[in-house]
TIMI-2910 file (N, C-alpha, C, CB; in pm, 1 decimal, decimal comma, always signed):
<rs>
+----------+----------+----------+----------+----------+----------+----------+----------+----------+----------+----------+----------+------+
!      n_x !      n_y !      n_z !     ca_x !     ca_y !     ca_z !      c_x !      c_y !      c_z !     cb_x !     cb_y !     cb_z ! resn !
+----------+----------+----------+----------+----------+----------+----------+----------+----------+----------+----------+----------+------+
! +21845,7 ! +17413,3 !  +4234,9 ! +21756,4 ! +17315,3 !  +4291,1 ! +21631,2 ! +17369,8 !  +4270,2 ! +21779,3 ! +17282,1 !  +4434,3 !  Met !
! +21550,7 ! +17270,0 !  +4215,7 ! +21406,2 ! +17316,3 !  +4186,6 ! +21311,2 ! +17293,7 !  +4318,9 ! +21343,7 ! +17227,4 !  +4053,9 !  Glu !
! +21220,0 ! +17377,1 !  +4338,7 ! +21140,7 ! +17383,7 !  +4435,7 ! +21020,2 ! +17283,9 !  +4402,9 ! +21105,7 ! +17524,8 !  +4457,7 !  Lys !
! +21001,1 ! +17171,5 !  +4466,1 ! +20908,3 ! +17058,1 !  +4430,6 ! +20763,0 ! +17100,2 !  +4496,6 ! +20969,0 ! +16905,3 !  +4493,6 !  Ile !
! +20659,6 ! +17076,0 !  +4404,5 ! +20527,9 ! +17112,4 !  +4451,8 ! +20461,7 ! +16976,3 !  +4467,4 ! +20448,0 ! +17213,1 !  +4351,7 !  Ser !
! +20339,2 ! +16987,6 !  +4553,8 ! +20257,5 ! +16866,0 !  +4568,4 ! +20202,6 ! +16812,8 !  +4446,5 ! +20150,0 ! +16888,3 !  +4656,2 !  Phe !
! +20157,7 ! +16926,3 !  +4316,8 ! +20102,9 ! +16868,4 !  +4214,1 ! +20197,5 ! +16785,2 !  +4139,5 ! +20045,4 ! +16960,8 !  +4137,5 !  Trp !
! +20334,9 ! +16840,7 !  +4135,6 ! +20428,1 ! +16759,6 !  +4065,8 ! +20456,3 ! +16621,6 !  +4111,9 ! +20543,8 ! +16824,7 !  +4062,9 !  Thr !
! +20448,7 ! +16611,5 !  +4238,0 ! +20466,6 ! +16483,4 !  +4323,8 ! +20330,0 ! +16384,2 !  +4284,3 ! +20471,4 ! +16528,4 !  +4506,3 !  Cys !
! +20206,7 ! +16439,2 !  +4270,7 ! +20098,8 ! +16390,5 !  +4253,2 ! +20112,3 ! +16323,5 !  +4088,6 ! +19990,3 ! +16503,8 !  +4286,3 !  Phe !
! +20134,2 ! +16403,3 !  +3998,9 ! +20157,3 ! +16363,4 !  +3852,3 ! +20262,4 ! +16237,7 !  +3840,1 ! +20218,0 ! +16496,9 !  +3768,0 !  Lys !
! +20354,2 ! +16267,0 !  +3921,4 ! +20465,8 ! +16161,6 !  +3894,3 ! +20419,9 ! +16036,0 !  +3964,1 ! +20616,7 ! +16207,9 !  +3950,9 !  Arg !
! +20348,1 ! +16051,6 !  +4061,8 ! +20298,2 ! +15926,1 !  +4139,0 ! +20188,5 ! +15860,9 !  +4050,3 ! +20234,9 ! +15965,3 !  +4292,1 !  Ser !
! +20097,3 ! +15931,9 !  +3998,5 ! +20012,1 ! +15884,2 !  +3915,2 ! +20047,4 ! +15825,7 !  +3801,6 ! +19941,5 ! +15962,2 !  +3890,5 !  Ala !
! +20152,8 ! +15859,6 !  +3737,3 ! +20233,4 ! +15801,3 !  +3615,8 ! +20282,3 ! +15669,7 !  +3685,5 ! +20369,7 ! +15906,8 !  +3554,3 !  Ala !
! +20350,7 ! +15668,9 !  +3792,7 ! +20405,0 ! +15527,8 !  +3830,4 ! +20301,7 ! +15435,3 !  +3875,7 ! +20508,7 ! +15534,8 !  +3941,4 !  Val !
! +20184,7 ! +15471,2 !  +3914,9 ! +20085,5 ! +15394,1 !  +3938,4 ! +20018,7 ! +15324,8 !  +3808,1 ! +19997,2 ! +15472,2 !  +4012,0 !  Val !
! +20007,9 ! +15410,1 !  +3712,7 ! +19931,8 ! +15362,0 !  +3571,7 ! +20031,1 ! +15267,4 !  +3521,9 ! +19898,7 ! +15489,6 !  +3448,9 !  Val !
! +20176,4 ! +15298,6 !  +3529,3 ! +20272,5 ! +15212,2 !  +3479,3 ! +20254,9 ! +15070,3 !  +3554,3 ! +20415,8 ! +15276,8 !  +3498,7 !  Ala !
! +20257,6 ! +15068,2 !  +3676,9 ! +20238,0 ! +14963,2 !  +3752,5 ! +20112,5 ! +14880,4 !  +3721,9 ! +20239,5 ! +15007,1 !  +3879,3 !  Trp !
! +20001,4 ! +14938,6 !  +3711,6 ! +19881,1 ! +14872,6 !  +3675,2 ! +19882,9 ! +14803,4 !  +3547,7 ! +19777,5 ! +14962,3 !  +3674,2 !  Leu !
! +19930,9 ! +14868,6 !  +3450,6 ! +19939,4 ! +14817,2 !  +3318,9 ! +20058,1 ! +14706,4 !  +3307,9 ! +19961,7 ! +14938,3 !  +3219,9 !  Leu !
! +20155,1 ! +14712,3 !  +3372,5 ! +20241,6 ! +14596,4 !  +3371,9 ! +20194,7 ! +14472,5 !  +3443,9 ! +20365,1 ! +14633,7 !  +3426,8 !  Leu !
! +20119,7 ! +14506,8 !  +3557,4 ! +20044,1 ! +14397,0 !  +3636,2 ! +19931,9 ! +14328,7 !  +3556,4 ! +19979,4 ! +14458,1 !  +3765,8 !  Arg !
! +19872,4 ! +14413,3 !  +3478,8 ! +19763,6 ! +14358,4 !  +3389,5 ! +19821,2 ! +14278,4 !  +3267,0 ! +19673,2 ! +14478,2 !  +3335,9 !  Thr !
! +19920,2 ! +14330,2 !  +3202,2 ! +19999,9 ! +14236,3 !  +3110,1 ! +20055,6 ! +14117,9 !  +3149,3 ! +20100,0 ! +14295,1 !  +3061,0 !  Leu !
! +20120,6 ! +14119,3 !  +3264,2 ! +20164,2 ! +13993,1 !  +3334,7 ! +20052,4 ! +13905,0 !  +3364,7 ! +20235,3 ! +14022,5 !  +3463,1 !  Arg !
! +19937,2 ! +13945,1 !  +3411,5 ! +19822,3 ! +13849,9 !  +3437,4 ! +19778,4 ! +13789,3 !  +3285,4 ! +19687,2 ! +13937,1 !  +3518,0 !  Lys !
! +19784,2 ! +13889,0 !  +3185,5 ! +19733,4 ! +13847,5 !  +3073,2 ! +19812,4 ! +13742,6 !  +2994,5 ! +19711,4 ! +13955,8 !  +3001,6 !  Leu !
! +19958,9 ! +13754,8 !  +3008,7 ! +20040,0 ! +13660,6 !  +2945,9 ! +20065,3 ! +13535,0 !  +3033,3 ! +20166,4 ! +13725,7 !  +2908,4 !  Phe !
! +20091,6 ! +13564,5 !  +3156,4 ! +20139,3 ! +13441,4 !  +3240,1 ! +20038,1 ! +13382,2 !  +3324,4 ! +20252,8 ! +13476,1 !  +3331,2 !  Phe !
! +19913,8 ! +13441,9 !  +3340,1 ! +19803,2 ! +13382,6 !  +3431,0 ! +19667,7 ! +13392,2 !  +3323,3 ! +19781,4 ! +13485,1 !  +3593,9 !  Glu !
! +19696,5 ! +13327,5 !  +3222,3 ! +19581,3 ! +13339,4 !  +3103,8 ! +19432,4 ! +13282,4 !  +3155,6 ! +19632,3 ! +13239,2 !  +2959,9 !  Phe !
! +19440,5 ! +13171,5 !  +3249,8 ! +19323,7 ! +13115,1 !  +3285,4 ! +19242,1 ! +13193,6 !  +3371,4 ! +19346,1 ! +12999,0 !  +3339,5 !  Asn !
! +19316,0 ! +13291,6 !  +3464,0 ! +19222,0 ! +13396,5 !  +3517,2 ! +19165,2 ! +13491,8 !  +3446,7 ! +19272,1 ! +13460,7 !  +3603,1 !  Glu !
! +19225,0 ! +13546,7 !  +3353,0 ! +19190,0 ! +13629,7 !  +3243,4 ! +19062,7 ! +13575,3 !  +3174,5 ! +19306,9 ! +13638,9 !  +3145,7 !  Phe !
! +19075,4 ! +13429,7 !  +3119,5 ! +18958,3 ! +13382,4 !  +3059,2 ! +18833,3 ! +13347,2 !  +3152,7 ! +18997,5 ! +13266,9 !  +2984,7 !  Val !
! +18873,1 ! +13322,2 !  +3275,5 ! +18753,8 ! +13308,1 !  +3377,2 ! +18690,3 ! +13461,4 !  +3406,5 ! +18813,7 ! +13234,5 !  +3531,0 !  Glu !
! +18756,4 ! +13553,2 !  +3417,6 ! +18708,4 ! +13684,7 !  +3411,4 ! +18616,3 ! +13723,2 !  +3299,7 ! +18815,0 ! +13766,4 !  +3408,5 !  Leu !
! +18678,1 ! +13690,0 !  +3187,2 ! +18595,8 ! +13695,5 !  +3056,4 ! +18465,5 ! +13646,9 !  +3042,7 ! +18657,1 ! +13632,1 !  +2962,0 !  Lys !
! +18488,8 ! +13528,3 !  +3089,5 ! +18359,1 ! +13433,7 !  +3080,3 ! +18241,9 ! +13488,8 !  +3212,9 ! +18418,9 ! +13243,6 !  +3109,6 !  Asn !
! +18302,0 ! +13545,4 !  +3303,4 ! +18202,7 ! +13595,8 !  +3406,8 ! +18140,9 ! +13730,8 !  +3364,0 ! +18273,5 ! +13613,4 !  +3548,6 !  Gln !
! +18209,0 ! +13816,1 !  +3278,2 ! +18170,7 ! +13914,5 !  +3214,1 ! +18065,2 ! +13880,5 !  +3111,1 ! +18277,6 ! +13972,2 !  +3165,4 !  Phe !
! +18082,2 ! +13777,0 !  +3033,1 ! +17994,6 ! +13745,4 !  +2934,4 ! +17859,9 ! +13702,5 !  +2992,4 ! +18053,1 ! +13643,6 !  +2849,9 !  Val !
! +17856,5 ! +13637,2 !  +3123,2 ! +17745,4 ! +13593,6 !  +3182,8 ! +17662,3 ! +13714,1 !  +3258,5 ! +17788,2 ! +13483,4 !  +3274,8 !  Ala !
! +17712,9 ! +13816,7 !  +3257,1 ! +17637,3 ! +13942,4 !  +3339,8 ! +17541,1 ! +13999,8 !  +3236,2 ! +17749,9 ! +14074,7 !  +3397,7 !  Ile !
! +17406,7 ! +14009,4 !  +3284,6 ! +17303,6 ! +14069,2 !  +3195,7 ! +17326,3 ! +14215,7 !  +3177,6 ! +17163,2 ! +14046,5 !  +3250,8 !  Asp !
! +17367,6 ! +14317,4 !  +3265,6 ! +17390,1 ! +14435,5 !  +3260,5 ! +17535,3 ! +14460,9 !  +3233,3 ! +17342,3 ! +14489,5 !  +3369,0 !  Gln !
! +17572,7 ! +14449,0 !  +3115,3 ! +17721,1 ! +14485,5 !  +3076,3 ! +17763,2 ! +14609,7 !  +3084,6 ! +17752,7 ! +14455,9 !  +2951,1 !  Lys !
! +17678,7 ! +14713,2 !  +3040,1 ! +17717,4 ! +14851,4 !  +3061,5 ! +17730,7 ! +14900,4 !  +3192,6 ! +17632,9 ! +14931,2 !  +3002,5 !  Gly !
! +17648,5 ! +14864,6 !  +3291,0 ! +17662,0 ! +14892,4 !  +3419,0 ! +17790,6 ! +14831,9 !  +3489,9 ! +17543,5 ! +14850,6 !  +3479,0 !  Leu !
! +17824,4 ! +14692,6 !  +3452,6 ! +17943,7 ! +14642,4 !  +3497,2 ! +18056,8 ! +14712,9 !  +3465,0 ! +17959,1 ! +14524,0 !  +3457,8 !  Ala !
! +18074,8 ! +14759,9 !  +3331,4 ! +18180,7 ! +14825,6 !  +3278,5 ! +18196,3 ! +14989,4 !  +3343,0 ! +18157,3 ! +14818,9 !  +3118,4 !  Val !
! +18093,2 ! +15026,8 !  +3366,1 ! +18102,3 ! +15171,7 !  +3440,4 ! +18166,3 ! +15141,9 !  +3593,9 ! +17930,4 ! +15250,5 !  +3455,4 !  Ile !
! +18103,2 ! +15051,0 !  +3647,2 ! +18123,7 ! +15031,3 !  +3789,9 ! +18271,1 ! +14973,0 !  +3798,1 ! +18008,1 ! +14930,1 !  +3856,6 !  Val !
! +18325,9 ! +14889,3 !  +3717,1 ! +18470,3 ! +14855,2 !  +3706,0 ! +18555,7 ! +14971,2 !  +3670,4 ! +18491,5 ! +14748,7 !  +3604,2 !  Ala !
! +18526,6 ! +15051,0 !  +3579,2 ! +18606,5 ! +15170,0 !  +3549,6 ! +18604,6 ! +15279,5 !  +3667,3 ! +18552,6 ! +15232,8 !  +3416,9 !  Leu !
! +18496,1 ! +15293,9 !  +3731,4 ! +18484,5 ! +15385,6 !  +3845,5 ! +18594,5 ! +15329,0 !  +3982,4 ! +18307,5 ! +15385,9 !  +3891,3 !  Leu !
! +18567,9 ! +15200,6 !  +3972,8 ! +18661,6 ! +15126,8 !  +4085,7 ! +18804,2 ! +15141,8 !  +4049,3 ! +18631,9 ! +14963,1 !  +4099,9 !  Ile !
! +18847,0 ! +15117,9 !  +3919,2 ! +18984,1 ! +15140,1 !  +3878,6 ! +19012,4 ! +15289,4 !  +3898,9 ! +19008,8 ! +15094,8 !  +3729,0 !  Ile !
! +18945,6 ! +15376,1 !  +3850,5 ! +18982,6 ! +15534,8 !  +3874,2 ! +18992,3 ! +15561,8 !  +4016,4 ! +18870,6 ! +15639,6 !  +3814,0 !  Ile !
! +18904,6 ! +15523,3 !  +4105,4 ! +18918,2 ! +15562,8 !  +4238,2 ! +19046,9 ! +15497,5 !  +4296,1 ! +18792,4 ! +15525,5 !  +4317,2 !  Val !
! +19069,1 ! +15370,8 !  +4270,8 ! +19202,0 ! +15315,4 !  +4346,7 ! +19308,5 ! +15382,4 !  +4284,4 ! +19229,5 ! +15152,3 !  +4337,3 !  Leu !
! +19319,3 ! +15408,0 !  +4151,4 ! +19430,5 ! +15486,4 !  +4100,8 ! +19450,4 ! +15618,6 !  +4161,2 ! +19416,3 ! +15504,5 !  +3962,8 !  Trp !
! +19350,8 ! +15676,3 !  +4170,7 ! +19357,9 ! +15830,2 !  +4236,4 ! +19403,0 ! +15809,0 !  +4391,5 ! +19190,4 ! +15918,3 !  +4231,1 !  Leu !
! +19330,5 ! +15711,7 !  +4453,0 ! +19386,6 ! +15681,6 !  +4608,9 ! +19522,1 ! +15661,7 !  +4611,3 ! +19327,6 ! +15553,0 !  +4678,8 !  Gly !
! +19576,0 ! +15557,8 !  +4544,1 ! +19708,7 ! +15502,5 !  +4551,1 ! +19787,8 ! +15631,7 !  +4508,4 ! +19732,8 ! +15364,9 !  +4452,8 !  Val !
! +19751,0 ! +15701,1 !  +4402,7 ! +19850,7 ! +15816,8 !  +4355,5 ! +19861,8 ! +15918,8 !  +4476,2 ! +19791,9 ! +15900,5 !  +4211,7 !  Ser !
! +19749,3 ! +15941,2 !  +4536,5 ! +19738,2 ! +16040,7 !  +4649,6 ! +19837,7 ! +15990,2 !  +4776,1 ! +19571,4 ! +16050,8 !  +4699,8 !  Leu !
! +19828,7 ! +15877,3 !  +4797,9 ! +19918,3 ! +15827,3 !  +4921,8 ! +20056,6 ! +15828,2 !  +4865,8 ! +19878,8 ! +15669,4 !  +4981,7 !  Ile !
! +20088,1 ! +15778,3 !  +4733,3 ! +20219,5 ! +15787,1 !  +4683,2 ! +20261,2 ! +15935,5 !  +4683,7 ! +20228,4 ! +15724,4 !  +4542,8 !  Gly !
! +20181,2 ! +16032,7 !  +4650,2 ! +20221,2 ! +16167,4 !  +4630,8 ! +20266,6 ! +16222,6 !  +4770,2 ! +20103,7 ! +16251,8 !  +4567,0 !  Ala !
! +20187,2 ! +16190,1 !  +4873,5 ! +20207,2 ! +16242,1 !  +5011,0 ! +20344,3 ! +16179,3 !  +5049,5 ! +20082,3 ! +16200,2 !  +5117,2 !  Ile !
! +20371,4 ! +16071,6 !  +5018,2 ! +20507,8 ! +16001,2 !  +5066,5 ! +20612,3 ! +16071,4 !  +4996,0 ! +20519,7 ! +15837,7 !  +5033,3 !  Gly !
! +20600,8 ! +16090,1 !  +4866,6 ! +20694,2 ! +16145,7 !  +4782,0 ! +20726,8 ! +16288,8 !  +4817,5 ! +20647,6 ! +16135,4 !  +4647,3 !  Tyr !
! +20628,6 ! +16371,8 !  +4845,7 ! +20624,8 ! +16519,7 !  +4868,7 ! +20704,9 ! +16536,7 !  +5007,6 ! +20462,2 ! +16580,7 !  +4876,1 !  Phe !
! +20664,3 ! +16443,9 !  +5111,9 ! +20734,4 ! +16462,7 !  +5240,6 ! +20876,8 ! +16410,0 !  +5234,2 ! +20658,4 ! +16392,4 !  +5354,4 !  Val !
! +20906,5 ! +16297,9 !  +5145,5 ! +21043,8 ! +16268,8 !  +5135,5 ! +21135,9 ! +16377,8 !  +5059,5 ! +21052,8 ! +16138,1 !  +5068,1 !  Tyr !
! +21076,9 ! +16445,4 !  +4947,1 ! +21137,2 ! +16538,7 !  +4877,0 ! +21146,9 ! +16677,9 !  +4960,6 ! +21063,9 ! +16549,7 !  +4748,4 !  Glu !
! +21053,2 ! +16692,5 !  +5010,7 ! +21057,8 ! +16838,5 !  +5086,3 ! +21126,6 ! +16829,5 !  +5223,8 ! +20902,1 ! +16899,8 !  +5113,7 !  Arg !
! +21109,3 ! +16729,5 !  +5309,9 ! +21172,0 ! +16739,1 !  +5436,4 ! +21262,8 ! +16644,1 !  +5461,6 ! +21087,2 ! +16738,1 !  +5534,4 !  Phe !
! +21244,8 ! +16510,3 !  +5429,7 ! +21344,4 ! +16424,7 !  +5475,6 ! +21461,1 ! +16426,9 !  +5372,2 ! +21287,0 ! +16283,7 !  +5498,1 !  Leu !
! +21459,2 ! +16462,5 !  +5262,5 ! +21593,4 ! +16488,6 !  +5189,5 ! +21694,1 ! +16590,0 !  +5246,2 ! +21563,5 ! +16535,7 !  +5053,4 !  Lys !
! +21625,2 ! +16693,8 !  +5281,7 ! +21681,3 ! +16799,4 !  +5356,1 ! +21758,0 ! +16762,0 !  +5504,2 ! +21564,4 ! +16894,9 !  +5377,8 !  Lys !
! +21693,1 ! +16675,1 !  +5561,8 ! +21727,2 ! +16626,1 !  +5695,3 ! +21861,0 ! +16543,3 !  +5675,7 ! +21604,2 ! +16535,0 !  +5759,8 !  Leu !
! +21861,0 ! +16453,9 !  +5569,8 ! +21954,9 ! +16345,4 !  +5564,2 ! +22066,8 ! +16376,8 !  +5455,0 ! +21877,6 ! +16210,6 !  +5532,2 !  Phe !
! +22068,7 ! +16502,3 !  +5407,9 ! +22176,0 ! +16548,6 !  +5326,3 ! +22255,9 ! +16643,7 !  +5359,5 ! +22139,4 ! +16582,4 !  +5224,0 !  Ser !
+----------+----------+----------+----------+----------+----------+----------+----------+----------+----------+----------+----------+------+
</rs>
């Protein structure tokens, strides 16, 4: 039985969150194309496109890391403590 570390839990959680974000984006792109076109039109209307891209990327990264951290904490507690209690 391998000993699980928090870093391993965080990496796995981050990979799951990235996959979830990509799948959600692809679903919106293919099935809710009107929202995607509206977002593109709003972006074209912005004067400071560079700042908008930087802010959007920072928001995505912070949300990705935050959700990954929450997921890693839950996964770590489950693997380390709860799995031993219930097995």
